[in-house]
Every structure is written in C-alpha cells, then in structure tokens.
PAZA-904723 format. One line per field, with one value per residue: residue number from 1; residue in three letters; x, y, z of N, C-alpha, C, O, CB in turn. Coordinates in steps of 0.2 Angstrom, whole numbers. Atoms other than C-alpha are relative to their C-alpha. Glycine has a CB too. Layout:
<sites>
nr = NUM,...
rest = ALA,...
n_px = X,...
n_py = Y,...
n_pz = Z,...
ca_px = X,...
ca_py = Y,...
ca_pz = Z,...
c_px = X,...
c_py = Y,...
c_pz = Z,...
o_px = X,...
o_py = Y,...
o_pz = Z,...
cb_px = X,...
cb_py = Y,...
cb_pz = Z,...
</sites>
This chain:
<sites>
nr = 1,2,3,4,5,6,7,8,9,10,11,12,13,14,15,16,17,18,19,20,21,22,23,24,25,26,27,28,29,30,31,32,33,34,35,36,37,38,39,40,41,42,43,44,45,46,47,48,49,50,51,52,53,54,55,56,57,58,59,60,61,62,63,64,65,66,67,68,69,70,71,72,73,74,75,76,77,78,79,80,81,82,83,84,85,86,87,88,89,90,91,92,93,94,95,96,97,98,99,100,101,102,103,104,105,106,107,108,109,110,111,112,113,114,115,116,117,118,119,120,121,122,123,124,125,126,127,128,129,130,131,132,133,134,135,136,137,138,139,140,141,142,143,144,145,146,147,148,149,150,151,152,153,154,155,156,157,158,159,160,161,162,163,164,165,166,167,168,169,170,171,172,173,174,175,176,177,178,179,180,181,182,183,184,185,186,187,188,189,190,191,192,193,194,195,196,197,198,199,200,201,202,203,204,205,206,207,208,209,210,211,212,213,214,215,216,217,218,219,220,221,222
rest = UNK,UNK,UNK,UNK,UNK,UNK,UNK,UNK,UNK,UNK,UNK,UNK,UNK,UNK,UNK,UNK,UNK,UNK,UNK,UNK,UNK,UNK,UNK,UNK,UNK,UNK,UNK,UNK,UNK,UNK,UNK,UNK,UNK,UNK,UNK,UNK,UNK,UNK,UNK,UNK,UNK,UNK,UNK,UNK,UNK,UNK,UNK,UNK,UNK,UNK,UNK,UNK,UNK,UNK,UNK,UNK,UNK,UNK,UNK,UNK,UNK,UNK,UNK,UNK,UNK,UNK,UNK,UNK,UNK,UNK,UNK,UNK,UNK,UNK,UNK,UNK,UNK,UNK,UNK,UNK,UNK,UNK,UNK,UNK,UNK,UNK,UNK,UNK,UNK,UNK,UNK,UNK,UNK,UNK,UNK,UNK,UNK,UNK,UNK,UNK,UNK,UNK,UNK,UNK,UNK,UNK,UNK,UNK,UNK,UNK,UNK,UNK,UNK,UNK,UNK,UNK,UNK,UNK,UNK,UNK,UNK,UNK,UNK,UNK,UNK,UNK,UNK,UNK,UNK,UNK,UNK,UNK,UNK,UNK,UNK,UNK,UNK,UNK,UNK,UNK,UNK,UNK,UNK,UNK,UNK,UNK,UNK,UNK,UNK,UNK,UNK,UNK,UNK,UNK,UNK,UNK,UNK,UNK,UNK,UNK,UNK,UNK,UNK,UNK,UNK,UNK,UNK,UNK,UNK,UNK,UNK,UNK,UNK,UNK,UNK,UNK,UNK,UNK,UNK,UNK,UNK,UNK,UNK,UNK,UNK,UNK,UNK,UNK,UNK,UNK,UNK,UNK,UNK,UNK,UNK,UNK,UNK,UNK,UNK,UNK,UNK,UNK,UNK,UNK,UNK,UNK,UNK,UNK,UNK,UNK,UNK,UNK,UNK,UNK,UNK,UNK,UNK,UNK,UNK,UNK,UNK,UNK
n_px = 3,1,5,6,2,3,6,4,1,4,6,2,7,4,-1,-1,0,-6,-6,1,-2,-7,-4,2,0,-4,5,1,-6,1,5,-3,-5,4,3,-6,-3,5,1,-6,-5,4,-1,4,7,3,1,7,2,7,2,-4,4,7,-1,-3,5,4,-4,1,6,0,-3,-7,-4,3,3,-3,-7,0,2,-6,-6,2,-1,-7,-3,2,-3,-7,-1,1,-5,-6,1,-1,-7,-3,2,-3,-8,-3,4,3,-3,-5,3,3,-6,-2,6,6,6,4,1,3,2,7,1,-2,5,6,-1,-1,7,3,-3,3,7,1,-5,-3,4,-1,-4,5,5,-4,0,5,-1,-6,-5,-1,-3,-7,-4,2,-5,-6,1,1,-7,-3,3,-2,6,-2,1,5,7,0,1,7,5,-2,3,7,1,-2,5,7,-1,-1,6,5,-1,-1,6,4,-2,1,7,3,-4,1,6,-2,1,-5,-6,0,0,-5,-3,5,1,-5,1,5,-3,-4,4,3,-5,-1,6,0,-5,3,5,-4,-3,5,2,-6,-1,6,-1,-6,3,4,-4,-3,5,2,-6,0,5,-1,-5,3
n_py = -5,-6,2,1,-6,-3,3,-3,-7,-1,3,-1,-1,6,4,-4,4,5,-4,-2,5,1,-6,-4,-8,-2,-1,-7,-2,2,-4,-6,0,1,-7,-5,1,-1,-7,-4,2,1,6,5,-2,7,2,0,-6,0,6,1,-3,3,7,-2,-2,6,3,-3,2,7,0,3,-6,-6,-4,-6,1,1,-6,-4,3,-1,-7,-2,2,-4,-7,0,2,-6,-5,3,-1,-7,-2,4,-4,-7,0,4,-1,6,3,5,6,2,3,7,5,-2,5,-1,-7,-1,-7,-1,-2,-7,-4,0,-4,-7,-2,-1,-7,-5,-1,-2,-4,3,5,7,4,3,4,6,5,5,3,4,-3,-7,-2,1,-5,-7,-3,-1,-5,-6,-2,-3,-6,-4,-2,-2,6,-1,1,7,4,-1,5,7,2,1,6,6,2,2,6,5,1,2,7,5,0,4,7,2,1,4,5,7,4,5,-2,-5,4,3,-5,-5,-4,-4,-5,-5,-5,-5,-4,-6,-5,-3,-4,-6,-5,-4,-5,-5,-4,-5,-5,-5,-5,-4,-5,-4,-4,-5,-4,-4,-5,-5,-5,-4,-5,-4,-5,-4,-5,-4
n_pz = -5,4,5,-4,-2,6,1,-5,2,6,-1,-7,0,1,-5,-6,-7,-1,-2,-7,-4,1,-2,-6,-1,5,5,1,4,7,3,1,5,6,2,1,7,5,1,0,5,6,3,-4,0,0,-7,-2,-3,-2,-2,-6,-5,-2,-4,-6,-4,-1,-5,-6,-2,-2,-7,1,0,-3,5,0,2,7,4,-1,4,7,1,-1,6,5,-1,1,7,4,-1,3,8,1,0,5,5,0,0,5,6,2,6,-3,0,6,4,-3,-1,5,0,-6,0,7,2,-1,-7,-1,4,-4,-6,2,1,-6,-2,4,-2,-7,-3,-6,-3,3,-5,-4,4,3,-5,1,7,1,5,-1,-6,0,4,-2,-4,4,4,-4,-1,6,2,-6,-5,-6,-4,-6,3,2,-6,-2,4,-2,-7,1,5,-3,-5,3,3,-5,-4,4,2,-6,-4,5,-1,-7,0,5,2,-3,3,5,7,2,1,6,6,-3,5,2,-6,0,5,-3,-5,3,3,-6,-3,5,0,-5,1,5,-3,-5,4,3,-5,-2,6,0,-5,3,5,-3,-3,5,3,-5,0,6,-1,-5,2,5
ca_px = 86,86,74,62,62,58,44,37,38,29,15,13,-5,-10,-2,-2,-8,6,19,12,13,31,38,27,30,43,28,26,44,41,25,35,49,36,26,43,50,33,32,50,59,53,59,48,30,26,26,8,0,-19,-22,-9,-18,-35,-29,-19,-35,-44,-30,-32,-50,-46,-35,-18,-12,-14,-25,-17,1,-3,-10,5,18,9,9,27,32,22,28,46,45,38,51,65,57,56,74,79,70,77,96,97,82,71,82,95,82,74,91,95,78,68,57,52,52,40,36,17,18,28,16,1,9,13,-6,-11,1,-6,-24,-22,-6,2,-13,-7,4,-12,-23,-8,-8,-23,-17,-6,10,6,10,27,32,23,35,50,43,38,57,62,50,58,41,43,47,36,21,26,27,10,1,12,6,-12,-11,-3,-15,-31,-24,-19,-35,-47,-40,-35,-52,-61,-52,-55,-74,-77,-62,-68,-84,-83,-91,-78,-64,-70,-71,-56,-50,-67,-69,-52,-57,-73,-63,-51,-65,-74,-58,-56,-74,-71,-55,-64,-78,-65,-55,-71,-76,-58,-58,-76,-71,-55,-65,-78,-65,-56,-73,-77,-59,-61,-78,-72,-58,-70
ca_py = -109,-95,-104,-108,-90,-84,-96,-89,-71,-75,-86,-80,-74,-92,-100,-87,-99,-112,-98,-92,-109,-111,-94,-87,-69,-68,-68,-50,-47,-57,-47,-31,-36,-41,-24,-14,-22,-22,-4,1,-7,-5,-22,-31,-26,-45,-47,-50,-34,-32,-50,-51,-38,-46,-63,-55,-47,-64,-72,-59,-63,-81,-76,-82,-64,-48,-36,-20,-26,-32,-15,-6,-17,-15,4,5,-6,4,21,16,7,22,33,22,22,41,43,30,40,57,51,37,39,26,24,14,1,1,-3,-17,-25,-22,-37,-31,-12,-11,5,2,3,19,26,21,29,45,46,45,60,70,67,68,77,75,65,51,45,42,35,24,15,5,1,-14,-9,9,10,3,16,32,35,33,45,58,58,60,74,82,83,91,78,85,85,67,61,68,58,43,43,45,32,19,21,21,6,-4,-1,-3,-20,-28,-23,-30,-46,-46,-45,-54,-66,-80,-84,-100,-92,-78,-91,-100,-84,-75,-68,-61,-53,-45,-37,-30,-24,-14,-7,-2,6,16,22,28,37,45,51,59,67,74,82,89,97,103,111,119,126,133,142,149,156,163,171,178,186,193,202,210
ca_pz = 19,7,-5,10,16,-2,-3,13,7,-10,-3,15,11,7,22,36,50,46,47,63,70,64,68,82,87,73,61,64,58,42,39,42,30,16,17,18,2,-7,-5,-3,-18,-36,-41,-28,-34,-35,-16,-8,-2,-1,1,15,25,23,28,42,48,47,57,70,71,74,89,81,79,89,79,85,84,67,61,69,61,44,46,51,36,24,30,30,14,5,13,7,-11,-10,-6,-19,-32,-26,-25,-38,-50,-59,-74,-64,-61,-78,-86,-73,-71,-87,-84,-66,-69,-84,-93,-92,-73,-74,-87,-76,-60,-70,-75,-57,-53,-67,-61,-42,-39,-22,-16,-28,-13,-4,-18,-25,-8,-13,-31,-33,-44,-43,-25,-28,-41,-34,-20,-32,-44,-31,-26,-44,-46,-30,-21,-5,8,22,10,4,22,26,12,16,34,29,15,26,40,29,19,34,44,29,23,40,48,32,35,54,51,35,33,45,35,25,10,10,12,-3,-14,-7,-24,-29,-11,-13,-29,-20,-6,-17,-27,-11,-5,-22,-21,-4,-9,-24,-13,0,-14,-22,-6,-3,-21,-19,-2,-10,-24,-13,-2,-17,-24,-7,-6,-23,-19,-3,-12,-24
c_px = -3,-7,-7,-2,-3,-7,-5,-2,-5,-7,-3,-8,-4,2,2,0,6,6,0,2,7,4,-2,0,5,-4,0,6,0,-5,3,5,-4,-3,6,2,-5,-1,6,5,-4,1,-3,-8,-4,-2,-8,-1,-7,-2,3,-3,-6,1,3,-6,-5,4,0,-7,-1,4,8,5,-3,-2,4,8,1,-1,7,6,-1,1,7,3,-2,3,7,2,-1,5,6,-1,1,7,4,-1,4,8,2,-4,-2,4,5,-4,-3,5,2,-5,-6,-6,-4,-3,-3,-3,-8,-1,2,-5,-7,1,0,-7,-3,3,-3,-8,-1,5,3,-4,1,3,-6,-4,4,0,-4,0,6,5,1,3,7,4,-1,5,7,0,-1,7,3,-2,2,-7,2,-1,-5,-7,0,-2,-7,-5,2,-3,-7,-2,1,-5,-7,1,0,-7,-6,0,0,-7,-5,1,-2,-8,-3,4,-1,-6,2,-1,5,7,0,0,4,2,-6,-1,5,-1,-6,3,4,-4,-4,5,1,-6,0,5,-2,-5,4,3,-5,-2,6,0,-6,1,5,-3,-5,4,3,-5,-2,6,-1,-6,1,5,-3,-4
c_py = 6,-1,0,7,4,-2,3,7,0,-3,0,1,-6,-5,3,-4,-5,4,3,-6,-2,5,4,7,3,1,7,3,-2,5,7,0,0,7,5,-1,1,7,4,-1,-1,-6,-6,1,-7,-3,1,7,0,-6,-2,3,-3,-6,1,2,-6,-4,3,-2,-7,-1,-2,6,6,5,7,0,-1,7,5,-2,2,8,2,-2,4,7,0,-2,6,5,-2,1,7,2,-3,4,7,-1,-4,1,-7,-3,-5,-7,-3,-3,-7,-5,2,-4,1,7,2,7,1,1,7,5,1,5,8,3,2,7,6,1,2,4,-3,-5,-7,-5,-4,-5,-6,-6,-6,-3,-4,3,7,2,-1,5,7,3,2,6,7,2,2,7,5,3,1,-5,0,-1,-7,-4,1,-5,-7,-2,-2,-6,-6,-1,-2,-7,-6,-1,-3,-8,-5,0,-4,-8,-3,-2,-4,-7,-7,-4,-5,3,5,-4,-3,5,6,5,5,5,5,5,5,4,6,5,4,6,6,4,5,6,6,5,5,5,5,5,5,5,4,6,5,5,5,6,5,5,5,6,5,5,5,6,6,6
c_pz = -3,-4,5,2,-6,-1,5,-2,-6,2,7,1,-1,6,6,6,1,2,7,5,0,3,6,-1,-6,-7,-2,-4,-7,-3,-1,-6,-7,-2,-1,-7,-5,-2,-1,-6,-7,-4,4,0,1,7,2,4,3,3,7,6,2,4,7,5,2,5,7,3,3,6,-1,-1,4,-5,0,-1,-7,-4,1,-4,-8,-2,0,-7,-6,0,-2,-7,-5,1,-3,-8,-2,-1,-6,-7,0,-1,-6,-7,-3,-6,2,0,-6,-4,3,0,-4,1,7,0,-7,-1,1,7,1,-3,4,6,-2,-1,7,3,-3,2,7,4,6,4,-3,5,4,-4,-2,5,-1,-7,-1,-6,1,6,1,-4,2,4,-4,-4,3,2,-6,-1,6,3,7,5,5,-3,-2,6,3,-4,1,6,-1,-4,4,5,-3,-3,5,4,-4,-1,6,3,-5,1,7,0,-5,-1,3,-3,-5,-7,-3,-1,-7,-6,2,-6,-2,6,0,-5,2,5,-3,-4,5,2,-5,0,6,-1,-5,3,5,-5,-3,5,2,-6,0,6,-2,-5,3,4,-4,-3,6,1,-5,1,6,-2,-5,3
o_px = -8,-11,-12,-9,-9,-11,-11,-8,-10,-12,-7,-11,-10,-2,6,4,8,10,5,5,10,9,1,-2,4,-2,-1,6,2,-4,2,4,-2,-2,5,3,-4,-2,7,9,-9,-3,-3,-11,-10,-6,-11,3,-8,-5,0,-4,-8,-3,1,-6,-7,0,-1,-7,-5,4,11,11,-9,2,6,11,5,3,9,10,4,4,9,7,3,5,10,7,3,8,10,4,3,9,9,4,6,11,7,-1,1,3,6,-1,-4,4,3,-3,-11,-11,-10,-8,1,-5,-9,-6,-1,-7,-10,-4,-3,-9,-7,-1,-5,-10,-5,5,5,-1,-2,2,-5,-6,1,1,-3,-4,11,2,7,7,11,10,3,7,10,4,1,9,7,2,-1,-7,6,-6,-9,-11,-6,-6,-10,-9,-2,-5,-10,-6,-3,-7,-10,-4,-3,-9,-9,-5,-3,-9,-10,-4,-4,-10,-8,1,1,-7,6,3,7,10,5,1,2,2,-4,-3,4,0,-5,1,4,-3,-5,3,2,-5,-1,4,-1,-5,2,3,-3,-3,4,1,-5,-1,4,-2,-5,2,3,-4,-2,4,1,-5,-1,5,0,-7
o_py = 8,3,2,8,7,1,4,9,4,-1,-3,-1,-6,-10,1,-4,-5,2,3,-5,-4,3,8,10,8,4,9,8,2,7,10,5,3,9,9,4,3,9,10,3,-5,-8,-12,0,-6,-8,6,8,-1,-6,-5,1,-3,-7,-3,0,-7,-7,-1,-2,-8,-6,-3,5,6,8,9,5,2,8,8,2,3,10,6,1,5,9,4,0,6,8,2,3,9,5,-1,5,9,4,-3,1,-12,-9,-10,-12,-9,-8,-11,-11,4,-2,0,9,4,10,6,5,10,10,6,8,12,9,6,11,11,7,6,6,-9,-10,-12,-11,-10,-11,-12,-11,-12,-7,-1,6,10,7,2,6,12,9,7,11,12,8,7,11,11,9,-3,-8,-4,-4,-10,-8,-4,-9,-11,-8,-7,-9,-11,-7,-7,-11,-11,-7,-7,-12,-10,-6,-7,-12,-8,-6,-7,-12,-12,-9,-3,1,6,-2,-4,2,12,11,11,11,11,11,11,10,12,11,10,11,12,10,10,12,12,11,11,11,11,11,11,11,10,11,11,11,11,11,11,10,11,11,11,11,11,11,11,11
o_pz = -2,-4,2,2,-5,-3,3,-2,-6,-2,9,6,1,6,10,11,6,6,10,10,5,6,9,-6,-8,-12,-7,-8,-11,-9,-7,-10,-12,-8,-6,-10,-11,-7,-3,-7,-7,-9,2,5,2,8,0,8,9,8,11,11,7,8,11,11,8,10,12,9,8,10,4,-1,4,-9,-5,-4,-10,-9,-4,-7,-11,-7,-5,-9,-10,-6,-6,-10,-10,-4,-6,-11,-7,-6,-8,-11,-5,-4,-9,-12,-1,-7,-2,-2,-8,-8,-1,0,-2,-1,7,1,-11,3,3,8,5,0,5,8,1,0,7,6,0,2,9,9,6,7,-1,5,6,-2,-3,3,1,-9,-1,-11,1,6,5,-2,1,3,-3,-5,1,2,-5,-4,5,5,9,5,7,0,-1,6,5,0,1,6,1,-2,3,6,0,-3,4,5,-2,-1,6,5,-2,2,8,4,-4,-4,1,-1,-9,-12,-9,-6,-10,-12,1,-5,-3,4,1,-4,1,5,-1,-3,3,4,-3,-1,5,1,-4,2,5,-3,-4,3,3,-5,-1,5,0,-4,1,4,-3,-4,4,3,-4,-1,5,1,-5,0
cb_px = 5,5,1,2,6,5,1,3,6,3,1,4,-2,2,6,-4,-7,1,0,-7,-4,2,1,4,3,6,-6,0,7,-2,-6,4,4,-6,-4,5,3,-7,-4,4,4,2,8,3,-2,4,4,-2,1,-4,2,7,-1,-3,5,5,-5,-1,8,1,-6,3,-3,1,1,5,-7,-1,3,-6,-6,2,0,-7,-4,3,-2,-8,-2,3,-5,-7,1,1,-7,-4,3,-2,-7,-1,2,-1,4,-7,4,2,-6,-3,6,3,-2,3,3,4,6,-6,2,-4,5,7,-2,-2,6,4,-3,2,8,0,-3,-1,-3,1,-7,5,5,-5,-2,7,-1,-7,-1,-1,-2,-7,-4,1,-2,-7,2,2,-6,-4,4,-1,-7,4,-6,-3,7,0,0,6,5,-3,1,8,1,-3,4,7,-1,-1,7,5,-3,-1,6,5,-3,1,7,2,-4,0,7,-1,-5,-4,-7,2,1,-7,-8,6,2,-7,0,7,-3,-5,5,5,-6,-2,7,1,-6,2,6,-3,-4,5,4,-6,-2,6,-1,-6,2,5,-4,-5,5,3,-6,-1,6,-1,-7,3,6,-5
cb_py = 1,3,-6,-4,4,0,-8,0,3,-4,-8,5,5,-3,-5,6,-4,-3,7,3,-7,-1,4,-3,2,-5,-4,4,-3,-7,1,2,-6,-5,2,-1,-7,-4,3,-2,-6,6,-2,-1,4,-5,3,-6,6,2,-6,2,8,-1,-4,5,4,-4,0,8,1,-5,-4,-4,3,3,2,4,-6,-5,4,0,-8,-2,4,-4,-7,1,3,-5,-6,3,1,-7,-3,4,-1,-7,2,2,-4,-7,3,1,6,2,0,7,5,2,1,0,-7,-1,5,-5,1,-7,-5,1,-2,-7,-2,1,-6,-5,0,-2,-7,-7,7,5,2,1,4,5,4,2,3,4,6,-7,-2,4,-3,-7,-1,0,-4,-6,-1,-2,-6,-5,-1,6,-6,7,-2,7,4,-2,3,7,2,1,5,7,1,1,7,5,0,2,7,4,-1,3,7,2,-2,6,7,4,1,1,5,-6,4,5,-5,-4,2,-3,-4,-4,-4,-3,-3,-5,-4,-4,-4,-4,-3,-4,-5,-4,-3,-3,-4,-4,-4,-4,-4,-4,-4,-4,-3,-4,-4,-4,-4,-5,-4,-3,-4,-4,-4,-3,-3,-3
cb_pz = 6,-4,-3,6,2,-6,1,7,-3,-5,-1,4,-5,-7,-2,0,0,-7,-5,2,-2,-7,-5,6,6,-2,1,7,3,0,4,6,0,1,6,5,0,2,6,6,1,-5,0,7,-6,-4,5,4,-4,-6,-5,-1,-2,-7,-4,0,-3,-6,-2,0,-5,-5,4,-6,-8,6,2,7,4,-2,3,8,0,-2,5,6,-1,0,7,6,-2,1,8,1,-1,5,6,-1,-1,7,6,2,-6,-2,-4,7,6,-4,0,6,8,-7,1,6,2,-1,-8,-2,5,-3,-7,2,3,-6,-3,5,-1,-7,-1,4,2,5,-1,-6,4,3,-6,-2,7,1,-5,-2,-7,-1,6,-3,-7,3,6,-4,-5,7,3,-6,-1,-3,0,3,3,3,-7,-3,5,-1,-8,0,5,-3,-6,3,4,-6,-4,6,3,-6,-4,5,1,-7,-1,4,0,-6,1,7,-2,1,-1,6,5,-1,-1,3,-6,-1,6,-1,-7,3,5,-6,-5,5,1,-7,0,6,-3,-6,4,4,-6,-2,7,0,-7,2,6,-3,-6,5,5,-6,-1,7,0,-6,2,6,-4,-5
</sites>
C-alpha cells in the first residue's frame, strides 16, 4: 500500500485522470499533499510541481476536476508548505538535513538559492516559486537568515497565487490540444520561461518605481 501511494506521488502528473477515476474527491487531498511536501521539505524536491499544475489545469478543462477547487488546494498547499519550510530553517537549520540527506540536499541547490537571495532579496520567495529546486530551499534559507516572518508571508502568498494561477490556467487553456499533449515537456519549458520573463518584467518595474520615488524624495529634501 505504501509503495502504491509513493508511486502515485511520484508519477501523478503522468496519470492524473486515472488517479481521479480511482480516488474521486480524494484526489484534491493527494494534490495538496504533493504540493505541501514539494515546497515544505528540503528532502522532497523531486516531487512533481510545475508539470502537476499544468496537467491539473488540463484535467479541469476536461471536466474531471473543478478549476477553482484545484487552484484553492494548490495555493493552500504551497503557502502552508513554504511556511513549514521557513520554520524548519528558523528552528532547526539546513545543516541538519545536509548531514542526514547529502544525496537529496545538494550543495549546488543551496548555492543556487543563495544566489537568488543575493540578486532579488526578499522577492526571492516570489521568484523562487517558479524555479524547481530553488523553491524548495528558499523558504528554509529565509528562516535561517531570520527574514521577518510577516515579510516572508507576503511574498509567500503572492508567489503561491501567481504560480498557481499561471500554470493551472496555462494547462486549462492549452493542455487539451493534441499537439500540446504530444510535446508536453517542451511546452512546460516554454511555460516556465514565460513565467520567468513575466517575473523579471514585474521586478524591473518595481525596482524602477522604487528608484524613481527615492530620487524624487532626495530632490524634495534639497
């Protein structure tokens, strides 16, 4: 039974319709658990994330899942998962997992996440949501770095909402086309790149607006 459940967790993005037929409404619970663990524990970055959201959106378009329940479940799992990860980092630290699970918690993932923090600051929690592996380690490092929880929670919520809506709706509108089904992996790369481009554009505007306000404030004081 445990082996069967683990198989579902690891491959649900490839057999979601079959899972829905087998488990019905409990599918939402399974999806919540997967998203919660994929974002909430640094030892489970291998669980499906982006692909699961896209396939879930396609399933909703086919009528086998409710679109808004699906989005709500994913947002809840993502927010609560990141929250757990933050407090793990705050209370326990990443070293504990590096020592016990060296094959899962790899130094390259941590270095990559640290690079995002150096580049984007607090907004890393938002940006990281769209980057596999990085989104698993960013909340933990935010907790280790004693990032203020209220600030973390804001970026956590914004990232979860943007991530859920963008990928689920992409699957909802595009996932039912046969050409998309036959080239799912390539499309997922395109969706991720598009999401990253949107994030960079938004962050660029935020930085530009901040610098403009700072300049205007400096001029008004003179």
